[in-house]
Structures are given as C-alpha cells and as structure tokens.
LUMDO-618284 format. One record per residue: x, y, z of N, C-alpha, C in turn. Coordinates in steps of 0.1 Angstrom, whole numbers. Layout:
BEGIN
X,Y,Z,X,Y,Z,X,Y,Z
...
END
This chain:
BEGIN
-271,-118,-40,-261,-117,-51,-262,-104,-59
-269,-94,-54,-271,-82,-62,-259,-75,-65
-248,-76,-57,-236,-69,-59,-227,-74,-70
-230,-86,-75,-222,-92,-85,-229,-92,-98
-223,-88,-109,-229,-88,-122,-228,-103,-127
-237,-106,-137,-237,-120,-141,-224,-126,-146
-216,-118,-153,-203,-123,-158,-194,-127,-147
-193,-118,-137,-185,-121,-125,-190,-133,-118
-203,-134,-116,-208,-146,-109,-205,-159,-116
-206,-158,-129,-203,-170,-137,-188,-174,-136
-179,-164,-137,-165,-166,-136,-161,-172,-122
-168,-167,-112,-165,-172,-98,-169,-187,-97
-181,-190,-101,-187,-203,-98,-183,-214,-108
-178,-210,-119,-174,-220,-129,-159,-221,-130
-152,-211,-128,-137,-211,-130,-129,-209,-118
-132,-198,-110,-124,-195,-98,-126,-204,-87
-139,-207,-84,-143,-216,-73,-154,-226,-79
-149,-235,-87,-159,-244,-94,-168,-251,-84
-181,-250,-87,-192,-256,-79,-195,-249,-66
-190,-238,-64,-192,-230,-52,-206,-224,-52
-212,-223,-40,-224,-216,-37,-221,-204,-30
-223,-192,-37,-221,-179,-30,-232,-176,-20
-229,-177,-8,-239,-176,3,-241,-161,6
-230,-153,7,-232,-139,10,-221,-131,2
-226,-119,-2,-216,-110,-9,-219,-96,-3
-208,-90,1,-210,-76,7,-198,-68,4
-200,-55,4,-189,-45,1,-179,-46,13
-166,-44,9,-156,-44,19,-149,-30,18
-148,-24,30,-142,-10,30,-127,-12,30
-120,-1,27,-105,0,28,-98,3,15
-105,1,4,-98,4,-9,-101,18,-15
-91,26,-17,-93,39,-23,-93,38,-38
-86,28,-43,-84,28,-58,-91,16,-65
-97,7,-57,-103,-5,-63,-116,-8,-56
-124,-17,-62,-137,-21,-55,-135,-35,-49
-138,-36,-36,-136,-48,-29,-149,-54,-24
-150,-67,-25,-162,-74,-20,-158,-86,-12
-165,-88,-1,-163,-100,7,-173,-111,4
-167,-123,0,-176,-134,-4,-176,-145,7
-187,-149,11,-188,-161,19,-193,-173,10
-186,-184,10,-188,-194,0,-189,-208,7
-198,-216,2,-199,-230,6,-195,-238,-6
-187,-248,-4,-183,-257,-15,-185,-271,-10
-189,-280,-20,-192,-294,-16,-180,-301,-10
-167,-297,-13,-156,-304,-8,-150,-298,4
-157,-288,10,-151,-281,21,-160,-284,33
-154,-284,45,-161,-287,57,-171,-276,62
-167,-264,59,-175,-252,64,-174,-241,54
-180,-230,58,-179,-218,50,-165,-213,48
-162,-207,36,-149,-201,34,-152,-186,30
-142,-178,33,-143,-164,29,-132,-160,20
-136,-152,10,-126,-147,0,-129,-132,-2
-119,-125,-8,-120,-111,-12,-119,-110,-27
-128,-104,-33,-128,-101,-47,-125,-87,-50
-114,-84,-58,-110,-71,-60,-112,-68,-75
-120,-58,-79,-121,-54,-93,-113,-41,-94
-104,-41,-103,-96,-29,-105,-104,-18,-112
-103,-6,-107,-109,6,-114,-98,11,-124
-102,19,-134,-93,25,-143,-83,33,-134
-70,33,-138,-60,39,-130,-60,54,-132
-62,62,-120,-62,76,-121,-49,82,-114
-41,73,-108,-29,77,-101,-18,81,-110
-10,91,-105,2,95,-113,13,85,-111
12,76,-101,22,65,-99,19,54,-109
30,47,-113,28,35,-121,21,24,-112
10,19,-117,3,9,-110,4,-5,-116
7,-15,-108,10,-28,-113,-3,-34,-119
0,-42,-130,-11,-51,-135,-14,-62,-126
-25,-69,-128,-28,-81,-120,-17,-91,-120
-11,-93,-132,0,-103,-133,12,-99,-125
15,-87,-125,27,-82,-118,24,-83,-103
12,-79,-99,9,-80,-84,9,-94,-79
5,-104,-87,5,-118,-83,20,-122,-81
29,-118,-91,43,-121,-90,49,-115,-77
45,-102,-74,50,-96,-62,46,-103,-50
33,-107,-49,28,-114,-37,36,-128,-36
39,-134,-47,46,-147,-46,60,-145,-41
67,-134,-46,80,-131,-41,80,-128,-26
71,-119,-22,70,-115,-8,67,-128,1
58,-136,-3,55,-148,5,67,-157,6
75,-158,-5,87,-167,-4,97,-161,5
97,-149,9,106,-143,18,100,-141,32
89,-148,35,82,-149,48,76,-136,51
72,-128,41,64,-116,44,49,-120,44
42,-117,55,28,-121,56,19,-114,45
14,-122,36,5,-117,26,-6,-127,24
-16,-122,17,-27,-131,13,-24,-140,1
-32,-151,0,-30,-160,-11,-40,-158,-23
-34,-156,-35,-43,-154,-46,-48,-168,-51
-61,-168,-52,-68,-181,-56,-71,-181,-71
-75,-170,-77,-77,-169,-91,-76,-155,-96
-75,-153,-109,-74,-139,-114,-80,-139,-128
-84,-127,-132,-88,-124,-146,-81,-112,-150
-68,-113,-153,-59,-102,-154,-63,-91,-165
-69,-96,-175,-73,-86,-186,-88,-83,-185
-95,-89,-176,-109,-86,-175,-117,-92,-186
-112,-103,-193,-119,-109,-204,-132,-116,-199
-131,-121,-187,-143,-129,-182,-153,-120,-175
-147,-110,-167,-156,-102,-158,-158,-88,-163
-151,-83,-173,-152,-70,-178,-142,-60,-172
-136,-63,-161,-125,-55,-155,-115,-65,-149
-102,-61,-149,-92,-69,-142,-97,-72,-128
-95,-85,-124,-100,-89,-111,-90,-99,-105
-90,-99,-92,-82,-108,-84,-91,-114,-73
-90,-127,-71,-97,-133,-60,-87,-139,-50
-87,-135,-37,-78,-140,-28,-84,-144,-15
-77,-152,-7,-83,-156,6,-84,-145,16
-95,-145,23,-97,-135,33,-88,-138,45
-81,-128,51,-72,-130,62,-79,-124,74
-80,-132,85,-85,-127,98,-75,-117,104
-80,-105,108,-72,-96,114,-79,-83,116
-73,-73,123,-78,-60,125,-69,-50,118
-75,-40,110,-66,-30,104,-58,-23,115
-46,-21,112,-37,-14,122,-43,0,124
-49,6,114,-55,20,116,-66,20,127
-73,9,127,-84,8,138,-78,7,152
-68,-2,153,-61,-4,166,-55,9,171
-48,17,162,-42,29,166,-53,40,169
-64,40,162,-75,49,165,-81,47,179
-81,34,183,-86,31,196,-78,35,208
-66,41,205,-57,46,215,-51,35,224
-43,26,219,-37,16,227,-27,22,238
-26,15,249,-17,19,259,-3,19,254
6,25,261,20,27,256,27,13,253
25,4,262,32,-9,259,26,-16,247
13,-16,245,6,-22,234,11,-15,221
11,-1,221,15,6,210,30,3,206
38,2,215,52,-2,212,53,-16,206
46,-25,211,46,-39,206,41,-39,191
30,-31,189,25,-30,175,35,-24,166
42,-14,170,52,-7,162,63,-17,159
68,-24,169,79,-34,167,75,-44,156
63,-50,158,58,-60,148,58,-55,134
53,-43,132,51,-37,119,65,-33,113
74,-27,122,87,-24,117,95,-36,113
94,-47,120,101,-59,117,97,-64,103
84,-64,101,79,-69,88,83,-60,76
83,-47,79,88,-38,68,103,-40,65
111,-43,75,125,-46,73,126,-58,64
118,-68,67,118,-80,59,115,-77,44
105,-69,42,102,-65,28,114,-58,22
120,-49,29,131,-41,24,143,-50,21
144,-62,27,156,-70,24,154,-78,11
142,-77,5,140,-84,-8,147,-76,-19
157,-81,-25,165,-73,-35,159,-76,-49
160,-67,-58,155,-68,-72,166,-64,-82
165,-67,-95,176,-65,-104,179,-50,-106
170,-41,-104,173,-27,-106,162,-19,-100
164,-5,-100,153,3,-95,143,6,-105
131,10,-100,120,14,-109,107,6,-108
98,10,-117,85,3,-118,87,-10,-125
79,-20,-122,81,-34,-128,75,-34,-142
83,-39,-151,79,-40,-165,68,-51,-168
70,-62,-161,61,-73,-163,62,-83,-151
56,-95,-152,56,-104,-141,70,-110,-138
80,-107,-146,94,-111,-143,99,-103,-132
93,-92,-129,97,-82,-118,111,-76,-121
114,-76,-134,126,-68,-139,121,-54,-142
126,-44,-135,121,-30,-138,122,-27,-153
113,-19,-158,113,-15,-172,125,-6,-174
131,-5,-186,143,4,-188,141,18,-183
129,24,-185,127,38,-180,118,38,-168
117,27,-161,108,26,-150,112,34,-138
124,39,-137,128,47,-125,125,62,-127
120,65,-140,118,79,-143,107,85,-134
96,78,-132,84,83,-125,88,88,-111
97,81,-104,101,85,-91,115,90,-90
120,95,-101,134,100,-101,135,115,-101
124,122,-103,124,137,-104,113,142,-95
116,145,-83,106,150,-73,100,163,-78
108,173,-81,101,186,-85,92,184,-97
97,176,-107,89,174,-119,77,166,-116
77,157,-107,65,149,-103,55,158,-96
60,167,-87,51,176,-80,44,185,-90
52,191,-100,47,200,-110,36,193,-118
39,180,-122,29,172,-130,16,170,-122
17,167,-109,5,165,-101,-3,178,-100
4,189,-98,-3,202,-97,-10,206,-111
-3,203,-122,-9,206,-135,-21,197,-138
-19,184,-135,-30,175,-139,-41,174,-128
-39,180,-117,-50,180,-107,-62,188,-111
-73,186,-105,-85,193,-108,-83,208,-106
-86,216,-116,-84,231,-115,-92,237,-104
-103,231,-100,-111,237,-89,-109,228,-76
-98,221,-75,-95,213,-64,-93,221,-51
-92,213,-40,-91,220,-27,-78,226,-23
-67,223,-31,-54,228,-27,-53,243,-32
-49,252,-22,-48,266,-26,-34,269,-31
-33,282,-35,-20,286,-41,-8,286,-31
-11,289,-19,-1,289,-9,5,275,-6
-5,266,-5,-1,252,-3,7,246,-15
3,250,-27,10,246,-39,24,251,-39
26,263,-35,39,269,-34,48,262,-24
42,259,-12,49,251,-2,54,238,-7
45,231,-14,48,218,-19,59,218,-29
59,228,-38,70,230,-47,83,233,-40
83,241,-30,95,245,-23,101,233,-15
92,225,-9,97,213,-2,104,204,-12
98,202,-24,103,193,-34,117,198,-38
118,211,-41,131,216,-45,142,215,-34
138,218,-22,147,218,-11,152,203,-8
143,194,-9,147,180,-5,154,172,-16
153,176,-28,159,168,-39,173,165,-38
182,174,-34,196,171,-33,199,159,-24
191,158,-13,194,147,-3,190,133,-9
182,133,-19,177,120,-25,188,113,-33
199,120,-36,210,113,-42,215,101,-33
213,102,-20,218,92,-11,211,79,-13
198,79,-19,191,67,-20,189,63,-35
195,71,-44,193,68,-58,200,55,-62
193,47,-70,198,34,-74,195,23,-64
189,25,-53,185,14,-44,175,6,-51
175,-7,-48,167,-17,-55,161,-27,-46
154,-23,-36,147,-31,-27,132,-31,-30
125,-42,-26,111,-42,-28,104,-31,-19
96,-23,-26,89,-12,-19,74,-15,-21
67,-15,-10,52,-17,-11,45,-5,-18
49,7,-15,44,18,-22,32,25,-15
25,18,-6,14,23,1,13,17,15
24,17,21,26,10,34,21,19,45
8,18,48,2,26,59,-7,18,67
-12,23,78,-20,15,87,-33,9,82
-38,15,71,-51,8,66,-47,-4,58
-35,-6,53,-31,-17,45,-23,-28,53
-23,-27,66,-17,-37,75,-27,-42,84
-29,-56,84,-38,-63,93,-29,-68,104
-34,-67,116,-27,-72,128,-36,-81,136
-30,-90,144,-38,-98,153,-29,-103,164
-35,-108,175,-28,-113,186,-25,-128,183
-12,-131,186,-8,-145,184,0,-149,196
-5,-159,204,2,-163,216,4,-151,226
-7,-143,226,-6,-131,235,1,-119,231
7,-120,218,15,-109,213,9,-104,200
12,-91,197,7,-86,185,16,-91,173
10,-94,162,18,-98,150,11,-93,138
18,-91,127,12,-87,115,6,-99,108
-7,-99,105,-14,-110,99,-12,-109,84
-12,-97,78,-10,-96,63,-8,-82,60
0,-80,50,2,-67,43,-6,-67,30
-15,-58,29,-25,-58,18,-21,-48,7
-28,-50,-5,-28,-40,-15,-14,-36,-20
-9,-45,-29,5,-43,-34,5,-37,-48
-6,-31,-53,-6,-27,-67,3,-15,-70
8,-8,-60,18,3,-62,32,-1,-59
35,-14,-58,48,-19,-55,58,-15,-66
71,-13,-62,81,-10,-72,95,-13,-65
105,-11,-72,119,-13,-67,125,0,-64
130,2,-51,136,14,-47,141,14,-33
140,25,-26,145,26,-12,134,23,-2
137,14,8,127,11,19,123,24,26
131,35,25,127,47,32,114,53,27
110,49,15,98,53,9,86,48,18
87,35,21,77,29,30,77,34,44
89,37,49,91,43,63,83,56,63
85,65,53,79,78,53,64,76,52
59,66,44,45,64,43,39,60,56
45,51,63,39,46,76,39,57,86
49,66,86,51,77,96,45,90,92
38,90,81,32,103,76,23,110,86
15,102,93,6,107,103,11,103,117
24,102,119,29,98,132,24,107,144
22,120,141,17,129,151,3,125,156
-4,117,149,-17,112,154,-16,100,162
-5,93,162,-4,80,169,3,81,182
2,71,191,9,72,204,24,72,201
32,81,207,46,81,204,53,68,206
48,59,215,54,46,216,53,38,204
43,40,195,42,32,183,54,36,174
57,49,172,68,53,163,81,47,169
83,48,182,96,43,188,97,28,185
86,21,187,86,7,185,88,3,171
82,11,162,84,9,147,98,10,143
105,21,147,119,23,144,127,12,150
125,8,162,132,-3,169,131,-16,161
118,-19,157,116,-31,150,122,-31,136
122,-20,130,128,-19,116,144,-21,118
150,-14,127,164,-16,129,167,-30,134
159,-36,143,161,-49,148,160,-60,137
152,-57,127,151,-66,115,161,-64,105
172,-57,108,183,-53,98,178,-44,88
169,-35,91,165,-24,82,175,-13,84
180,-7,73,190,3,74,184,17,75
188,24,85,184,38,87,196,47,88
199,55,78,210,64,78,208,75,88
218,82,91,217,93,101,206,102,99
203,106,86,193,116,83,180,109,77
177,97,83,166,89,77,153,96,78
150,104,89,137,110,90,135,120,79
145,128,76,144,138,66,143,132,52
150,121,50,150,114,37,136,108,35
131,101,45,118,94,44,107,104,42
107,116,48,97,126,46,98,132,32
110,133,27,111,139,14,106,129,4
109,116,5,104,106,-4,88,105,-3
83,108,9,68,107,10,61,119,3
69,129,-1,63,140,-9,58,135,-22
63,124,-28,57,119,-40,43,115,-37
40,107,-27,27,103,-24,18,115,-19
24,124,-11,17,135,-6,12,144,-18
20,146,-28,16,154,-39,5,148,-47
5,135,-48,-6,128,-55,-19,129,-47
-18,127,-34,-30,128,-25,-36,142,-25
-28,152,-24,-32,166,-23,-39,171,-36
-35,166,-47,-40,171,-60,-51,162,-65
-53,150,-59,-64,141,-63,-68,133,-51
-73,140,-41,-77,133,-28,-88,123,-29
-87,112,-22,-98,102,-22,-110,107,-15
-109,116,-5,-120,122,1,-116,134,9
-125,142,14,-122,155,20,-115,153,34
-118,142,41,-112,140,54,-97,136,52
-94,128,43,-80,124,40,-72,136,35
-79,144,27,-72,156,22,-68,165,33
-77,167,43,-74,176,54,-63,171,62
-62,158,64,-51,152,72,-37,154,64
-38,152,51,-26,153,43,-21,168,42
-31,177,41,-27,191,41,-21,196,55
-26,190,66,-20,193,79,-5,188,79
-2,177,73,12,172,72,20,181,64
15,186,53,22,195,44,26,208,52
16,213,60,19,226,67,28,223,79
28,212,85,37,208,95,51,208,90
53,202,78,66,201,71,72,215,68
63,224,66,68,238,62,72,246,74
69,242,86,72,249,98,87,248,101
END
C-alpha cells in the first residue's frame, strides 16, 4: 500500500469502496497529465477480486481549458447515454477535500491500447478493421450535439459565455504557447517560425467549422483508445481520459487521431476514414487540411511543453512534414 497516502487510503476504504480490502496497488502508465494507479480490491459482498483505476489530477499546466472532475463525470455520463464506450465512474473527490487532490475512481476496462496494437504492426486486414472500429466510435461521439461551442462552464455542459475563445484564434494561441513555453525548451527558432506560418496560413479555412457544437474528446489518439476482440472482430472497449473534452468540430479529433498516420499501416487510416463516414461522420471535401489545421492547437501545446523528449521528436517531425 506504499503508493497510497493515508488520506487516499481512508477515502477509498471508508467512502468510495466501503469495507474493501486493497490487495494490490500499482502505477498505471498512459497518463501524461495525471497520476494513475491500478487497484486490485477484495470486498465481502463480491465473488472475486475487482479492479479499479484511481486518477489523481495534477495541477493543470496545459494551455487548453481542462475539465473539472464534475464536468468530466457529466461528459462520461452523456457519452455513455449515446452508446459511446467509456468507463464507469464509481466515486469522486472533485475538490480534493478528502484526498488532497481532485480524484476519480472508475472501473478498470479490459483491453489493449490501440497504440500498442498499431506498434505491433498488424496485417493490412487487421489494421483496416481496427480503423473502421475506431472511426465508427468517433462518428458516434461527433453526433452528440451540445448547446453551443466552447469549453464547458460546469457540469450542465453548457459552454461558458467566453468558452470558445481559447480555440477561436489559432495564431493567437500559437503565439501564447511560444511565449509561455520554457525559454530553454527544445523548439528552435526555425520551427517556431514554421508553426506561426502554418497557423496564419490555415486560419481562413477554419471559418468553415466555426460555430460547430459537437462533443469533442480533445485528446483522441491511440493511447487513449482501448480495443479488444469481440466475437472474432476488433471493437473499441473504451475511450479514456476525457478531461480535455469541449464542444466544437469533430475534425479536431480526426486530426488528433491521424497526427502520426505516417507511422501506422496505411490500411488503418483508410479504415478509420471509412468507419467515420459509415457512422454518419461528416467529412467535407477539404477535411484533411482542416483537420491538420485544427490539430495545430494541440501540436503547439505539445511542442512548447512536451511531456517527454521522444514525444517531442515525433511532434516536431509532424511539424516539418506539414511545412513541406
């Protein structure tokens, strides 16, 4: 139990999972912005061991609006009601009054990260099936309509009056990231100039998606998608980590998923696009350019505050490819 502080242990065993015996606690990889722990629990009223994930929120360093625990719980409930595969929240400490930091406890979902499956180099048919499954689920997310565009003000999921501002000015957002990034960071002057130029060049096209108000995951990439085989076919087991969700254009998530498409089997991308379209996801004629432009918001954040050197190198390669 060394990974749990006394306050968190007490909250879990007395309030979140009353009477539970925490059998195992271990770190869980996959979160760049929060601390994740995998709990194996025995409870008197359960037939066998149960597994849960405990997520402690770190202080927000992202330039994107990040949802509170209460907002994320509401987003998960809305997504589940629309048949989007998500995990179930069991308990929460939204203000961190019990545990010291905002915390969520949710059920562990069996599955394999999509990133792992793609890294293993699936055959063309497997890659296409994976892509179709993921694209279909993203189309389902994009069909969830909201009252207006922007970041969510509270658990009502009504965007705040000025909630669209953060993602309404791409050149301004890029400049903000470059100014607030570490002065000795790894991004050089040439790359900064390329990023600014891409933002200015792409901005006029974004008027085509201004005002869209669909549910956007905000970090829809292979590490946040769990997949598994069901009746011999690939299916999405769960879409994880909704703390960056907002209301906007589904093309934001399309760009996120295809950011590193050059690293994946081409059949995955083809299947993903087919699955998205087949699920009634709307792709305008210039969807690829629009999605890449929207992904510059995330790319600017990553390049000026990278989670690690390996991810930075991959993101910079995308930037340089975009400039060609």
